[in-house]
C-alpha positions in Angstrom: 30.8 21.2 59.9 27.5 23.0 59.2 27.9 22.1 55.5 28.2 18.4 56.4 25.2 18.6 58.8 23.2 20.2 56.0 24.1 17.4 53.7 23.1 14.8 56.2 19.8 16.6 56.8 19.1 16.9 53.0 19.9 13.2 52.5 17.6 12.2 55.3 14.8 14.2 53.8 15.5 12.6 50.4 15.5 9.1 51.9 12.3 9.7 53.9 10.6 11.0 50.8 11.7 7.8 48.9 10.2 5.7 51.6 6.9 7.5 51.5 6.7 7.3 47.8 7.6 3.6 47.8 4.8 2.9 50.4 2.4 4.9 48.3 3.4 3.0 45.2 2.8 -0.4 47.0 -0.6 0.8 48.3 -1.6 2.0 44.8 -0.5 -1.3 43.3 -2.7 -3.2 45.8 -5.7 -1.0 45.0 -5.0 -1.7 41.3 -5.0 -5.4 42.0 -8.4 -5.3 43.6 -9.7 -3.1 40.8 -8.3 -5.4 38.1 -10.2 -8.4 39.5 -13.5 -6.4 39.7 -13.0 -5.1 36.2 -12.3 -8.6 34.8 -15.5 -9.9 36.4 -17.8 -7.1 35.2 -16.2 -7.3 31.7 -16.7 -11.0 31.5 -20.4 -10.7 32.5 -21.0 -8.0 29.9 -19.2 -10.0 27.2 -21.3 -13.1 28.0 -24.6 -11.1 27.7 -23.5 -9.7 24.3 -22.2 -13.0 23.0 -25.8 -14.4 23.2 -26.6 -12.3 20.1 -23.7 -13.6 18.0 -22.2 -16.9 16.8 -19.8 -18.5 19.3 -16.1 -18.8 18.5 -12.7 -17.5 19.5 -12.6 -15.1 16.6 -15.7 -13.3 17.7 -14.6 -13.4 21.4 -11.4 -11.7 20.4 -13.2 -9.0 18.4 -15.7 -8.5 21.2 -13.0 -8.2 23.8 -11.2 -5.5 21.8 -14.4 -3.6 21.3 -15.2 -3.7 25.0 -11.7 -2.6 25.9 -11.9 0.2 23.4 -15.2 1.4 25.1 -13.8 1.1 28.7 -10.4 2.6 27.9 -11.6 5.5 25.7 -14.4 6.5 28.2 -12.0 6.0 31.1 -9.4 8.2 29.4 -11.9 11.0 29.0 -12.9 10.7 32.6 -9.3 10.9 33.7 -8.7 14.0 31.7 -11.7 15.6 33.3 -10.4 14.6 36.7 -7.0 16.1 35.9 -8.7 19.3 34.7 -10.5 19.6 38.0 -7.3 19.2 39.9 -5.8 22.0 37.9 -3.9 20.4 35.0 -4.4 22.4 31.8 -5.1 20.6 28.5 -1.8 22.2 27.2 0.1 19.8 29.5 -1.0 16.9 27.2 0.6 18.6 24.2 3.8 19.1 26.3 3.9 15.4 27.2 3.4 14.5 23.6 6.3 16.7 22.6 8.6 14.6 24.8 9.4 11.9 22.3 10.6 9.3 24.8 7.1 9.4 26.5 5.5 8.1 23.3 7.0 4.7 23.9 4.0 4.2 26.3 1.8 4.2 23.2 3.9 1.4 21.7 3.7 -0.5 25.0 -0.1 -0.2 24.9 -0.1 -2.5 21.9 1.3 -5.3 24.1 -0.9 -4.3 27.1 -4.2 -4.0 25.2 -4.7 -6.2 22.0 -2.3 -8.8 23.4 -2.1 -9.0 27.2 -5.5 -7.6 28.4 -7.5 -9.2 25.6 -5.9 -12.6 26.2 -6.4 -12.3 30.0 -10.1 -11.5 29.6 -10.7 -14.3 27.1 -8.7 -16.8 29.2 -10.6 -15.9 32.3 -13.9 -16.2 30.6 -13.0 -19.8 29.6 -11.1 -21.1 32.7 -12.4 -18.9 35.5 -11.2 -15.9 37.4 -8.8 -17.6 39.9 -7.2 -19.9 37.4 -6.7 -17.2 34.7 -5.2 -14.9 37.4 -2.9 -17.7 38.5 -1.5 -17.9 35.0 -1.3 -14.1 34.8 0.5 -14.3 38.1 3.6 -15.2 36.1 3.9 -11.6 35.1 6.1 -10.6 38.1 8.5 -13.5 37.3 9.0 -12.1 33.8 9.0 -8.5 35.0 11.7 -9.3 37.6 13.9 -10.8 35.0 13.4 -8.0 32.5 13.7 -5.4 35.3 17.1 -6.8 36.2 18.3 -6.8 32.6 16.9 -3.4 31.4 16.1 -1.2 34.4 19.0 -2.4 36.6 16.6 -3.2 39.4 18.3 -5.0 42.3 17.5 -8.7 42.6 19.1 -11.6 44.4 18.7 -15.3 45.3 15.6 -14.5 47.4 13.9 -13.0 44.3 14.5 -16.2 42.3 13.3 -18.4 45.2 10.1 -16.4 45.0 10.0 -16.9 41.3 10.3 -20.7 41.8 7.4 -20.7 44.3 5.3 -18.7 41.8 5.9 -21.1 39.0 5.1 -24.1 41.3 1.8 -22.4 42.3 0.8 -22.0 38.7 1.5 -25.6 38.1 -0.5 -26.7 41.1 -3.5 -24.5 40.2 -3.6 -25.8 36.7 -3.7 -29.5 37.5 -7.4 -30.0 37.3 -10.4 -27.9 36.1 -13.3 -26.9 38.4 -16.7 -28.4 38.0 -18.7 -27.2 35.0 -15.7 -25.7 33.1 -15.3 -27.3 29.6 -12.6 -25.1 28.0 -10.3 -25.0 31.1 -6.9 -25.8 29.4 -7.7 -23.7 26.4 -8.4 -20.8 28.8 -5.1 -21.4 30.6 -3.2 -21.4 27.3 -4.7 -18.1 26.2 -4.2 -16.5 29.6 -0.6 -17.6 29.4 0.0 -15.1 26.6 -0.8 -12.2 28.9 2.3 -12.2 31.3 4.8 -11.5 28.5 2.8 -8.6 27.2 2.2 -7.2 30.7 5.8 -7.5 31.7 7.2 -5.8 28.6 4.6 -3.1 29.0 5.6 -2.5 32.6 9.3 -2.2 31.7 8.7 0.2 28.8 6.1 2.3 30.7 8.3 2.5 33.8 11.2 3.8 31.8 8.9 6.4 30.1 7.4 7.5 33.4 10.8 8.9 34.3 10.1 11.8 31.9 6.3 12.1 32.3 3.6 12.4 35.0 1.9 9.0 35.1 -1.5 10.5 35.7 -1.2 12.5 32.5 0.6 10.0 30.3 -1.7 7.1 31.2 -5.0 8.6 30.0 -3.3 10.1 26.9 -1.3 7.1 25.7 -2.5 3.9 27.5 -6.2 4.7 27.6 -7.2 7.0 24.7 -4.3 6.1 22.4 -4.4 2.4 23.3 -8.2 2.2 22.8 -7.9 3.6 19.3 -5.3 0.9 18.5 -7.6 -1.8 19.9 -10.5 -0.5 17.7 -8.2 -0.5 14.6 -7.1 -4.1 15.4 -10.8 -5.2 15.8 -11.7 -3.5 12.5 -8.7 -5.2 10.8 -9.7 -8.7 12.1 -13.3 -8.1 11.0 -12.3 -7.0 7.6 -9.9 -9.9 7.1 -12.5 -12.4 8.2 -15.4 -11.0 6.3 -17.4 -9.8 9.3 -17.3 -6.1 8.8 -20.6 -5.5 10.5 -19.7 -7.1 13.8 -18.4 -3.8 15.5 -21.5 -1.8 14.7 -23.7 -4.7 15.8 -21.8 -5.0 19.1 -22.3 -1.2 19.8 -26.0 -1.5 18.9 -26.4 -4.3 21.5 -24.5 -2.3 24.1 -26.6 0.8 23.9 -29.9 -1.2 23.4 -29.4 -3.1 26.7 -29.2 -0.8 29.8 -27.9 -3.7 31.9 -25.0 -4.4 29.6 -24.2 -0.6 29.4 -24.3 -0.5 33.2 -21.8 -3.3 33.6 -19.5 -1.7 31.0 -19.6 1.6 32.9 -18.7 -0.2 36.1 -15.9 -1.9 34.2 -14.7 1.5 33.0 -14.5 2.9 36.5 -12.5 0.1 37.9 -10.3 -0.1 34.8 -9.5 3.6 35.1 -8.5 3.1 38.8 -6.4 0.1 37.9 -4.5 1.7 34.9 -3.7 5.0 36.6 -3.0 3.4 39.9 -0.5 0.9 38.6 1.3 3.4 36.3 1.8 5.7 39.3 3.0 2.6 41.3 5.5 1.6 38.7 6.9 5.2 38.9 7.1 5.2 42.7 8.2 1.7 43.7 9.6 0.2 40.5 8.2 -2.2 37.9 9.2 -5.4 39.7 7.6 -4.6 43.0 4.6 -2.8 41.6 4.0 -5.8 39.2 4.4 -8.3 42.1 1.6 -6.5 44.1 -0.6 -6.0 41.1 -0.5 -9.6 40.1 -1.3 -11.0 43.6 -4.8 -11.1 42.0 -5.1 -15.0 42.4 -5.8 -14.4 46.1 -8.2 -11.5 45.6 -10.1 -13.3 42.9 -11.4 -15.8 45.4 -13.2 -13.5 47.9 -14.3 -11.1 45.1 -15.6 -14.0 43.0 -17.5 -15.4 45.9 -19.1 -12.0 46.7 -20.1 -11.5 43.1 -21.6 -15.0 42.9 -23.5 -14.4 46.2 -24.8 -11.1 44.7 -25.8 -13.1 41.5 -23.6 -10.9 39.3 -21.6 -13.7 37.8 -20.6 -17.4 38.2 -17.6 -18.5 40.2 -16.0 -21.9 40.8 -12.7 -23.0 42.3 -11.2 -26.3 43.5 -9.0 -26.9 46.6 -6.0 -27.2 44.3 -6.9 -23.9 42.7 -7.0 -22.2 46.1 -3.7 -23.9 47.2 -2.0 -22.8 43.9 -3.2 -19.2 44.4 -1.7 -19.0 47.9 1.6 -20.6 46.7 1.8 -18.0 43.9 1.2 -15.1 46.3 3.6 -16.6 48.8 6.2 -16.6 46.0 5.4 -13.0 45.3 5.7 -12.0 48.9 9.1 -13.7 49.0 10.1 -11.5 46.2 9.0 -8.5 48.3 10.0 -9.7 51.8 13.2 -7.9 52.5 12.3 -4.6 54.2 15.4 -2.7 53.0 14.5 -3.6 49.4 10.7 -3.3 49.8 11.0 0.5 50.4 13.8 1.2 47.9 13.0 3.0 44.7 14.9 2.5 41.5 18.0 4.7 41.1 16.7 7.3 38.6 
């Protein structure tokens, strides 16, 4: 009898801990969503200021985006390692994580998350605007839910696919017409549409790897420092292939010659660091599908954040009524995916 009672007590403690971790994961995902929008805005402003010194074109925009991501991720990774050191994690722990071969898959996932997904999202947003780019990126939970069901055995049902339907409808509504003063709207939507697949696959791979690694150690090691090096290599390869081998050095010269640009990049670095580490921890605590759904509720958050930044004269922001409607429909779809309380607080079975 006592043995059975002890089992029930242990199970209750276990379930309570799962609930607390799931709630923490959802909170971290929401903080990551806000940080992602702020990062995007600061990054776009810095890129626009740098672009004035160079010829315009998608090729340069891509190289510039990769170089800025390298800067933010590399510096952010160093900052995160310093933070971990302060909280008592020795440097030897990074060597131990590296020795776990399955954890290295995060480095492979960073190719999809950096040079593909993040680069396309930033370029797309710079062309079509924050709310519209984030609406397109809002398809990420749709793809993540499908992949999570197939590869992580996460539990989904009819309700999840109803939410997916609403999300897709919201994207279609938001993309009907461009806001005033935007000339490359549909090109921006098209480029931003590449991001969801990269983000979704990255989430699936990273969530699987987080089962064997501390997310706050693996993220700065693989996703930030490792990923940033990959991005710089990609930028160098594009420059060499296109005959613009001096672009990277010129970009860095402009960054360090202009204190305002450097300031925006440092702010971008802070928010990117919060976003990366927050969402990696969230994926571990509440699963890729639910963490991704909260993270990519950014269409809603892009509206007040964009308005505040415009009021502060940091950057430009414009949105139509259809854009706002589409953003709310997308987030409504995401909330339908998350609506059932018994599933909202359930972790993956690992």
